[in-house]
C-alpha positions in Angstrom: -100.6 30.3 -153.8 -102.6 33.4 -154.6 -103.1 34.1 -150.8 -99.2 34.1 -150.3 -98.9 36.4 -153.2 -101.4 38.8 -152.0 -100.0 38.7 -148.4 -96.6 39.4 -150.1 -97.8 42.1 -152.1 -99.6 43.8 -149.3 -96.7 43.5 -147.1 -94.5 45.1 -149.7 -97.1 47.9 -150.0 -97.2 48.6 -146.4 -93.4 48.7 -146.2 -93.1 51.0 -149.1 -95.7 53.3 -147.6 -94.0 53.5 -144.3 -90.6 54.2 -145.9 -92.0 56.8 -148.0 -93.9 58.8 -145.3 -90.5 59.1 -143.2 -91.8 56.7 -140.4 -89.0 55.3 -138.2 -88.7 53.8 -134.7 -87.7 56.0 -131.8 -84.1 55.8 -130.9 -80.9 57.6 -130.5 -80.6 61.0 -132.2 -79.3 60.6 -135.8 -77.9 64.4 -136.0 -74.8 63.4 -133.8 -71.8 62.6 -135.9 -71.2 58.8 -136.2 -69.0 57.4 -133.4 -69.5 60.3 -131.1 -70.3 59.7 -127.5 -72.6 61.3 -125.1 -72.2 61.9 -121.4 -75.3 62.5 -119.3 -75.0 63.9 -115.8 -77.2 65.7 -113.3 -76.6 68.6 -110.9 -78.7 66.8 -108.3 -77.4 63.9 -106.2 -80.1 61.4 -107.5 -81.7 62.0 -110.9 -84.1 59.3 -112.2 -84.4 61.0 -115.4 -80.7 61.0 -116.2 -80.5 57.3 -115.3 -83.6 56.4 -117.5 -82.3 58.6 -120.4 -78.8 57.0 -120.2 -80.3 53.5 -120.3 -82.7 54.3 -123.1 -80.1 56.0 -125.3 -77.6 53.2 -124.6 -80.1 50.5 -125.6 -80.9 52.3 -128.7 -77.3 52.2 -129.9 -75.9 55.6 -128.9 -72.3 55.3 -127.7 -72.3 56.5 -124.0 -69.1 58.2 -122.5 -67.9 56.9 -119.1 -66.9 60.5 -118.2 -67.2 64.0 -119.5 -63.5 64.1 -120.2 -64.0 61.6 -123.2 -67.4 62.6 -124.2 -68.0 64.5 -127.6 -71.3 66.0 -126.1 -72.6 66.5 -122.6 -76.2 66.6 -121.3 -76.6 68.2 -118.0 -79.9 67.8 -116.3 -79.9 71.1 -114.0 -83.3 70.5 -112.3 -86.1 67.9 -112.3 -89.3 68.9 -110.5 -92.6 67.2 -109.7 -95.3 69.5 -108.4 -99.1 69.1 -107.7 -101.5 71.9 -107.5 -105.2 72.2 -106.8 -107.2 73.3 -109.7 -110.7 72.6 -108.6 -112.5 72.3 -105.2 -115.9 70.7 -104.3 -118.8 72.4 -102.3 -117.1 71.7 -99.0 -113.8 73.2 -100.0 -111.8 70.0 -100.5 -109.7 69.4 -103.6 -111.6 67.8 -106.3 -109.0 68.0 -109.1 -105.2 68.3 -109.3 -102.7 69.3 -111.9 -99.7 67.2 -111.9 -96.5 68.8 -113.5 -93.3 67.1 -114.1 -90.4 69.4 -115.5 -86.8 69.1 -116.3 -84.3 71.9 -117.1 -81.2 70.8 -119.2 -78.3 72.1 -121.3 -76.1 70.3 -124.0 -72.6 71.2 -124.7 -69.9 69.9 -127.0 -66.3 68.9 -126.0 -65.1 72.3 -126.8 -67.2 73.7 -124.2 -69.6 75.4 -126.8 -73.2 75.4 -125.5 -75.5 73.9 -128.1 -78.7 74.1 -126.0 -78.8 76.3 -122.9 -81.5 75.9 -120.0 -84.0 74.2 -122.2 -87.1 73.2 -120.3 -89.4 70.3 -120.8 -92.8 70.1 -119.1 -95.4 67.4 -118.9 -98.9 68.1 -117.4 -101.6 65.7 -116.4 -105.0 66.3 -114.5 -106.0 64.0 -111.8 -109.6 63.9 -110.5 -109.6 63.4 -106.8 -112.2 61.7 -104.6 -111.7 61.4 -100.9 -113.7 58.0 -101.0 -111.2 56.4 -103.0 -107.9 57.7 -101.5 -106.0 54.5 -102.2 -107.0 54.0 -105.8 -106.4 57.6 -106.5 -103.0 57.5 -104.9 -102.0 54.4 -107.2 -103.5 56.4 -110.2 -101.1 59.3 -109.3 -98.2 57.0 -109.0 -99.0 55.5 -112.6 -99.6 59.0 -114.0 -96.2 60.2 -112.8 -94.5 57.2 -114.4 -96.2 57.9 -117.5 -95.2 61.6 -117.3 -91.6 60.8 -116.7 -91.5 58.6 -119.9 -93.0 61.4 -121.9 -90.5 63.8 -120.5 -87.6 61.7 -121.6 -89.1 61.3 -125.0 -89.5 65.1 -125.3 -85.8 65.6 -124.2 -84.7 63.0 -127.0 -86.9 64.8 -129.4 -85.2 68.1 -128.6 -81.8 66.4 -128.8 -82.5 65.4 -132.3 -83.2 68.9 -133.4 -79.9 70.3 -132.3 -77.8 71.3 -135.2 -74.3 70.4 -134.1 -72.7 71.8 -137.1 -74.2 75.3 -136.7 -72.1 78.2 -135.5 -73.0 80.2 -132.4 -74.7 82.8 -134.5 -76.8 80.3 -136.2 -77.9 78.3 -133.2 -81.3 78.8 -131.7 -81.1 78.4 -127.9 
């Protein structure tokens, strides 16, 4: 009986601590007015980030619009880029370390055409050590890193969406 009571008491203490510190699960931005719909589009023909972002926000409970005509807010992915540059070479002049970069440039506007966020950019960087003796495993590692980078980029875009003040006038808005 006392074990149950101690477990119950500790569970309540943990719940109260988490509620008090402001911790919450990630999900849809709460700053958008209730019932408002978001439409996500990309200027490029295929946008992996736009598709994943739409799916993630839809699954988290944010109503997604079928077209920009019925949307209250529109998120446009202008550009998404994956780059790789050499940052270190070995004694033979071959690449020993790469920097992987995944970037997205995006804007948000409302149904009246007011720009809430103009050409914001999110970047994610990772370092990949290279070994010519392990080309296959390093290639697989790069694929996994890129996947992780896309997820982090999407989370950064969602975090930025959360900070948009949709009620601010143009003079109070920080682009």
